[in-house]
N, C-alpha and C positions, 0 to 999 in steps of 0.2 A: 432529556438526558438518555432516554431509551434510543433515540435516533443516533445520538453521538456514539453510544456504546455499540450499536448495530453497525455503524460505519467502520469502527475499529475491528469488530469481530468478523465482519464479512471479508476482510482482506485474507483471512485464512481459508476461505472456501474455494479458492481457485484450484481446479484440478488439472487443467491443461493450459498451455500458454495462450492460445486464442481466447479460451474461456476466461482466463485471468484478466485479460484486457477489459472484457465486459464487466467483470466483477469489480475491478478497480474504478472504472467509470461510474458504476452504480454507487460505490462507496464515496466517490467524489461528490455526487449529487446529494447522497444522504447526509454527508458531513456538512455540506453547505446549508442544507435545509435545517439540520439540527442547530447550527450556529445562528442562522437567521431567526428561527422560532425562539431560541433562547434570548437573543437580543431584543426581539419583539416583546417577550414576556418581561424582561428587565425594564424596558422602556415603559410599558404599561404599568408596571408596579411603581416606577418613579412618578408617572403622571397621576396615578391614583394615591400617591403618598402613602403607600403601604410598604411593608418590609420587602426587600428583594428576595424573590423565591430562590432557595438554594438549588432546586432542581434545574432552574433556568441557567444559572451560573455553570453548573456541571454539564449541562447540555451544550453551552457555548464552548467550554473547555474541550470536552470530548469531540464535539463536532469539528473544532479547529484542529485537533490532533488527527482525526480521521482525514480531514482535508489535506493536511500537510503530508501524512504518510501516503495517501493516495496519489497526490501530486508528485511526490518523490518517486513513487513506484512507476508512474507513467513516464517520467523522465528517464528512468533506468531502462524501461522497456524501449523507449524511442532510441536511446543511445546504443543499446546492446541487443537489438532485436535479432539480427542475423546469428549472433553467437548464442543467444538463448534459444533460438529456434533449432539450431544445429544441435545444441545440448539436449533439448527436449526430444528431438527425434532419436538421438543416440540412447538416451536413457529409456525411452519407451520400448526399444528392442533389446535392452540389456537385461538378461535373465539371471546373471550371476553377480556376485559381489565384485569379482574381478573386472567384469564388463562395465559395471557402474563406476568403478574407480578409474577405469580407462577413459570413460566419458568425462569424468571430473578433470582428469589430467589433460584431455584434449581441450576443454573449455579454458583451463588455466593457461595452457600454452597459447591458445588463440588470443586470449586477452593480453597476455604478456608480449606477444609479438606485435600487436596493434597499439598498445598503450604503455608499453614498458613493464618492467617487473613490479609486482605489488608487495615485495618483501620490505619489511621495516629496516630503515638504516639506523645504525646506532652504535 
């Protein structure tokens, strides 16, 4: 259970874009390990005809959640790497709120130009 929780919490530790990739890959490995260890514990409990350990089930669930979020994050990084890199470089030099808003606007405009508007239709 602790590894599954760690895999979810570690996603918030990314401080830079390149550093974030390493953190996400590490959480991917930790999530997979948590799910595997939880599955192994449940399997051993069934073979030993004992009650299923609740911590193992929580480890499986949290590990799979960490695995899913990490995988999704890696896909987003792969699809939007250039845009995210430009945005990160822009915000790292933005010292005012106006400059940060300008960076956000630039990212939004870039994504809209490449992938269409993101506004909800209704």
